[in-house]
C-alpha positions in Angstrom: -50.8 -53.3 55.0 -50.1 -57.3 54.8 -52.9 -57.6 52.1 -51.4 -54.7 50.1 -48.0 -56.3 50.3 -49.3 -59.5 49.3 -51.4 -58.1 46.2 -48.1 -56.2 45.3 -46.0 -59.6 45.6 -48.3 -61.3 43.4 -48.8 -58.7 40.8 -44.8 -58.2 40.5 -44.3 -62.0 40.1 -47.1 -62.2 37.3 -45.6 -59.3 35.5 -41.8 -60.6 35.7 -43.0 -64.1 34.8 -44.3 -62.7 31.4 -41.3 -60.8 30.8 -38.6 -63.1 31.8 -35.7 -62.1 29.6 -35.6 -58.3 30.9 -34.4 -56.7 33.9 -36.7 -54.0 35.0 -36.0 -51.0 37.6 -37.9 -50.4 40.7 -39.0 -47.2 39.4 -40.2 -48.7 36.0 -41.9 -51.6 38.0 -43.6 -49.1 40.5 -45.0 -47.0 38.1 -46.8 -50.1 36.1 -48.0 -51.5 39.2 -49.0 -48.2 41.1 -46.9 -48.4 43.8 -44.0 -46.4 45.6 -40.6 -47.9 44.4 -39.4 -48.0 48.1 -42.0 -50.7 48.7 -41.3 -52.3 45.8 -37.6 -52.7 46.6 -38.8 -54.3 49.9 -40.8 -56.9 48.0 -38.1 -57.7 45.8 -35.6 -58.2 48.4 -37.8 -60.4 50.2 -38.3 -62.2 46.9 -34.6 -62.5 46.0 -33.9 -64.0 49.5 -36.5 -66.7 49.0 -35.0 -67.4 45.6 -37.7 -66.4 43.5 -36.1 -63.6 41.8 -32.6 -62.3 40.6 -31.3 -59.0 41.4 -28.3 -56.6 39.9 -27.2 -53.8 41.8 -26.0 -50.7 40.0 -26.2 -49.2 36.4 -27.8 -51.6 34.3 -29.1 -53.5 37.4 -32.6 -54.4 38.2 -34.9 -57.3 39.1 -35.7 -60.3 36.8 -37.5 -63.6 37.4 -35.2 -66.4 38.3 -34.9 -68.6 35.5 -34.8 -71.8 37.2 -37.8 -71.1 39.7 -40.2 -73.9 39.9 -43.3 -74.2 42.3 -43.9 -77.4 43.4 -48.0 -78.5 43.3 
């Protein structure tokens, strides 16, 4: 399970990095990544707590890559 979650997290971050300005729903991302939206929401919650993504709840909400995120080498 941990390997699958790692792969899902990595794919999600890559997808969001390529589409920085757009907010995506868990359903639309899950369809693109071939996973369950519930699994993806759990991953997105972890990424939001860690400061990698921004999330907005409700109608018109979604997840997007945090504009100020920088990884240290």
